[in-house]
C-alpha positions in Angstrom: -99.3 -85.3 -79.3 -97.0 -82.3 -79.6 -96.1 -80.3 -76.5 -95.2 -76.6 -76.5 -93.2 -74.9 -73.7 -95.2 -72.2 -71.8 -93.0 -70.9 -69.0 -92.2 -73.9 -66.9 -95.3 -75.8 -68.1 -95.9 -77.8 -71.2 -98.9 -77.0 -73.4 -100.6 -79.4 -75.7 -100.3 -78.2 -79.3 -103.0 -79.1 -81.8 -101.9 -78.6 -85.4 -103.8 -76.5 -87.9 -104.6 -79.5 -90.1 -106.8 -81.0 -87.4 -110.0 -79.1 -88.3 -113.7 -79.6 -88.2 -116.4 -77.8 -90.1 -119.2 -78.6 -87.7 -119.7 -79.0 -83.9 -121.1 -82.5 -83.1 -120.8 -85.3 -80.6 -119.9 -87.6 -83.5 -116.5 -86.1 -83.9 -113.7 -88.0 -82.3 -111.0 -86.2 -80.3 -107.3 -87.0 -80.9 -106.2 -84.6 -78.2 -106.9 -84.7 -74.5 -106.4 -82.2 -71.7 -107.1 -82.1 -68.0 -108.4 -79.0 -66.1 -105.5 -76.6 -65.6 -103.7 -77.5 -68.9 -102.7 -74.9 -71.4 -103.4 -75.8 -75.0 -102.1 -74.3 -78.2 -104.6 -74.3 -81.1 -102.9 -73.6 -84.5 -105.5 -72.1 -86.8 -105.9 -71.2 -90.5 -107.9 -68.1 -91.5 -111.7 -68.2 -92.0 -111.4 -68.7 -95.7 -109.2 -71.8 -95.2 -106.2 -70.1 -96.7 -107.8 -70.1 -100.2 -107.3 -66.4 -100.9 -103.8 -66.2 -102.3 -103.8 -62.6 -103.5 -106.2 -59.8 -104.4 -106.8 -61.3 -107.8 -108.5 -64.4 -106.3 -112.1 -64.4 -107.4 -114.8 -65.5 -105.0 -116.1 -68.1 -107.4 -112.8 -70.0 -106.9 -113.5 -70.4 -103.2 -114.8 -73.8 -101.9 -117.4 -72.5 -99.4 -117.5 -75.9 -97.7 -114.0 -75.2 -96.4 -114.7 -71.9 -94.7 -114.7 -71.3 -90.9 -112.5 -74.2 -90.0 -112.1 -74.8 -86.3 -109.1 -76.6 -84.9 -109.9 -79.6 -82.7 -111.8 -81.0 -81.1 -110.2 -81.3 -77.7 -111.4 -83.8 -75.1 -111.3 -82.3 -71.6 -111.0 -85.0 -68.9 -113.8 -84.8 -66.3 -116.2 -82.7 -68.4 -119.7 -84.1 -68.1 -123.1 -82.9 -69.3 -124.4 -80.3 -66.9 -120.9 -78.9 -66.2 -119.4 -75.6 -67.4 -116.2 -75.6 -69.5 -114.0 -72.6 -68.7 -111.7 -71.4 -71.5 -109.3 -68.7 -70.6 -107.6 -67.0 -73.5 -104.0 -66.6 -72.5 -102.5 -65.5 -75.8 -103.2 -64.9 -79.5 -100.5 -64.7 -82.1 -101.5 -63.6 -85.6 -99.7 -63.8 -88.9 -98.4 -60.7 -90.7 -101.1 -61.0 -93.3 -104.9 -60.7 -93.1 -107.7 -60.9 -95.6 -111.0 -59.0 -95.8 -113.6 -59.3 -98.5 -117.0 -58.0 -99.6 -119.6 -59.5 -102.0 -123.1 -58.5 -103.1 -125.8 -60.1 -101.0 -123.7 -60.4 -97.9 -123.2 -58.3 -94.8 -125.4 -55.7 -93.3 -126.2 -54.1 -96.7 -127.2 -57.1 -98.8 -129.3 -55.0 -101.2 -126.4 -52.9 -102.5 -125.0 -53.4 -106.0 -121.2 -53.4 -106.1 -118.4 -55.6 -107.3 -116.9 -58.4 -105.2 -113.6 -57.3 -103.8 -110.7 -58.7 -101.8 -108.0 -56.9 -99.8 -104.8 -58.3 -98.4 -103.8 -56.3 -95.4 -100.4 -56.2 -93.7 -99.9 -56.5 -89.9 -96.9 -54.5 -88.8 -96.2 -54.7 -85.1 -99.4 -53.5 -83.3 -100.9 -52.0 -86.4 -103.1 -53.2 -89.2 -102.4 -51.3 -92.4 -105.5 -50.4 -94.4 -104.4 -48.2 -97.3 -103.0 -45.1 -95.7 -104.7 -45.9 -92.4 -103.2 -47.6 -89.4 -105.7 -49.5 -87.1 -104.7 -50.8 -83.7 -104.4 -54.6 -83.6 -106.8 -56.3 -81.2 -106.7 -60.0 -81.9 -109.7 -62.0 -81.1 -111.2 -65.5 -81.7 -114.3 -65.6 -83.9 -115.2 -69.3 -83.5 -115.1 -71.1 -80.1 -117.5 -73.8 -79.1 -118.3 -77.3 -77.8 -120.4 -80.1 -79.2 -124.1 -79.3 -79.0 -126.7 -81.3 -77.1 -127.9 -82.9 -80.3 -127.4 -82.8 -84.1 -124.6 -81.1 -86.0 -124.1 -77.4 -86.2 -121.9 -75.8 -88.9 -118.9 -73.8 -87.6 -120.2 -70.8 -89.4 -123.1 -70.2 -87.0 -123.7 -69.9 -83.3 -125.9 -71.2 -80.5 -126.1 -72.4 -77.0 -122.8 -74.3 -77.6 -120.9 -71.2 -78.7 -119.6 -71.5 -82.2 -119.2 -68.6 -84.6 -120.0 -66.0 -81.9 -117.8 -63.2 -83.4 -117.6 -61.3 -80.2 -114.9 -58.7 -80.1 -114.5 -59.4 -76.3 -113.0 -62.9 -77.1 -109.5 -61.6 -76.7 -106.4 -62.0 -74.6 -107.3 -62.1 -70.9 -111.0 -63.0 -71.3 -112.6 -66.2 -69.9 -115.4 -68.0 -71.7 -117.9 -70.2 -69.9 -119.6 -72.8 -72.1 -122.3 -75.3 -71.2 -121.1 -78.9 -71.5 -123.5 -81.3 -73.4 -121.3 -84.4 -73.9 -118.5 -86.1 -72.2 -115.2 -84.3 -72.8 -117.0 -81.2 -74.1 -115.2 -81.5 -77.4 -113.8 -77.9 -77.6 -112.7 -76.5 -81.0 -111.8 -72.9 -82.0 -110.6 -70.9 -85.0 -111.4 -67.9 -87.2 -108.9 -65.5 -85.7 -109.5 -61.8 -86.4 -106.6 -59.3 -86.2 -109.3 -56.7 -85.3 -113.1 -56.6 -85.6 -115.6 -53.9 -84.7 -119.0 -54.8 -83.2 -121.3 -55.9 -85.9 -118.7 -57.1 -88.4 -120.7 -55.0 -90.9 -119.3 -56.2 -94.3 -119.4 -60.0 -93.4 -115.7 -60.3 -92.7 -113.1 -58.9 -90.3 -109.3 -58.9 -90.7 -109.1 -62.7 -91.2 -105.8 -64.2 -90.3 -104.1 -67.5 -89.4 -102.3 -67.8 -86.1 -102.1 -69.5 -82.8 -104.4 -69.3 -79.7 -103.2 -70.5 -76.3 -106.0 -71.2 -73.8 -106.2 -72.7 -70.3 -109.1 -75.1 -69.8 -111.0 -75.6 -66.5 -114.3 -76.9 -65.2 -117.2 -75.8 -63.0 -118.9 -79.0 -61.9 -122.7 -79.6 -61.7 -124.0 -76.3 -63.2 -123.8 -74.5 -66.4 -124.8 -71.2 -68.1 -127.9 -71.1 -70.3 -126.0 -69.1 -72.9 -122.2 -68.7 -73.3 -120.8 -66.2 -70.9 -117.7 -64.1 -71.4 -115.9 -62.7 -68.4 -113.8 -59.5 -69.0 -112.0 -57.4 -66.4 -115.1 -55.5 -65.2 -118.1 -57.3 -66.6 -119.9 -60.5 -67.5 -121.4 -60.7 -71.0 -124.3 -63.0 -71.9 -123.9 -64.1 -75.5 -127.3 -64.7 -77.0 -128.4 -65.4 -80.6 -131.5 -65.5 -82.8 -133.0 -65.6 -86.2 -132.9 -61.7 -86.2 -131.6 -59.0 -83.9 -134.9 -58.7 -82.1 -134.9 -62.3 -81.0 -131.3 -62.2 -80.0 -131.8 -59.0 -78.0 -134.9 -60.5 -76.3 -133.0 -63.6 -75.2 -130.0 -61.6 -73.9 -132.3 -59.2 -72.1 -134.4 -61.9 -70.5 -131.3 -63.8 -69.2 -129.8 -60.5 -67.9 -133.1 -59.6 -66.0 -133.4 -63.1 -64.4 -129.7 -63.0 -63.5 -130.1 -59.7 -61.7 -133.1 -61.1 -59.9 -131.0 -64.0 -58.5 -128.0 -61.7 -57.7 -129.9 -58.9 -56.0 -133.0 -60.7 -54.6 -135.3 -58.4 -56.6 -138.8 -58.8 -58.0 -139.1 -59.2 -61.8 -140.3 -55.6 -62.0 -137.4 -54.2 -60.0 -134.9 -56.3 -61.9 -136.4 -55.2 -65.3 -136.0 -51.6 -64.1 -132.4 -52.1 -62.9 -131.5 -53.7 -66.3 -132.5 -50.5 -68.0 -130.0 -48.6 -65.8 -126.9 -50.9 -65.7 -127.1 -53.5 -68.5 -125.7 -52.6 -71.9 -126.9 -54.5 -75.0 -124.3 -54.7 -77.7 -124.4 -56.2 -81.2 -121.9 -59.0 -81.8 -122.5 -59.5 -85.5 -125.4 -58.9 -88.0 -124.0 -61.0 -90.9 -124.1 -64.7 -90.0 -127.1 -66.9 -90.5 -127.8 -66.5 -86.8 -127.5 -63.0 -85.4 -125.7 -62.2 -82.2 -126.4 -59.8 -79.3 -124.7 -59.7 -75.9 -125.9 -58.3 -72.5 -123.1 -56.8 -70.5 -123.5 -56.7 -66.8 -121.0 -54.9 -64.5 -119.4 -57.2 -61.9 -120.6 -54.8 -59.3 -124.1 -56.3 -59.7 -123.6 -60.0 -60.3 -121.2 -62.9 -59.6 -120.4 -65.9 -61.7 -122.6 -68.1 -59.5 -125.6 -66.1 -60.5 -125.0 -66.9 -64.2 -124.8 -70.7 -63.8 -127.7 -73.0 -63.3 -128.1 -76.5 -61.8 -129.8 -79.0 -64.1 -133.4 -79.8 -63.0 
């Protein structure tokens, strides 16, 4: 087990060759942390480093090697019914990113155009796209735990997290994930140098890098869906076969959360949600679509988003 100095503490370092392509209880964890530990996840880009230059053709890509997630990490004390807390302390990206488009993919699958790859440079705090400079805002695309049952590819999302592609998964945010198996089995990857909500073309600025997180636990209760805590809000990360289903799930959980937080009737909470809850699209391009409901901290606390198992 490698250790990495973080201030006066030591962080566990998981190398980028320790990857999985699905979330499952069947995976064995070679690395273990206790609540309060910092952990460095070395990651490869979402294409598994297979795009060497802009001449790389998409038919040369082994699609079984995309969306690798580094891990899994066993968190001591995590048990089914708990909440795993993952605080993103730092994200370091490489000086090179990849973005691609291909017919049949993205938000415009019916369009006829040629497959294309771009290699983008990262210079300081800017991503260079042709003559344009875009502010870097690194984020984590894939972050999840082993699901309750079965095996879920790292390219999709669900109650366990997974390929959520939420732009809010950036430095300083906390993610609350339901624990379904002993140790939780956390894995993450798919760093984006920057991504807009929706991830319209099917890819963001995909890069390799390192993510440092601090792990923690809330015992005896868990969220129904993954929850992201930002400076001023909580975001419920829902999913569905289409945007309508994902929006329904995010809205439903937001309304019931407001009921618990404010002691309101369903009718009143439904009204309040229309006034204070923002629905945002996470991504429209994966097999499972993603929508989040953002609730200002003024109206809810973390305890209102977590449930005791019945």
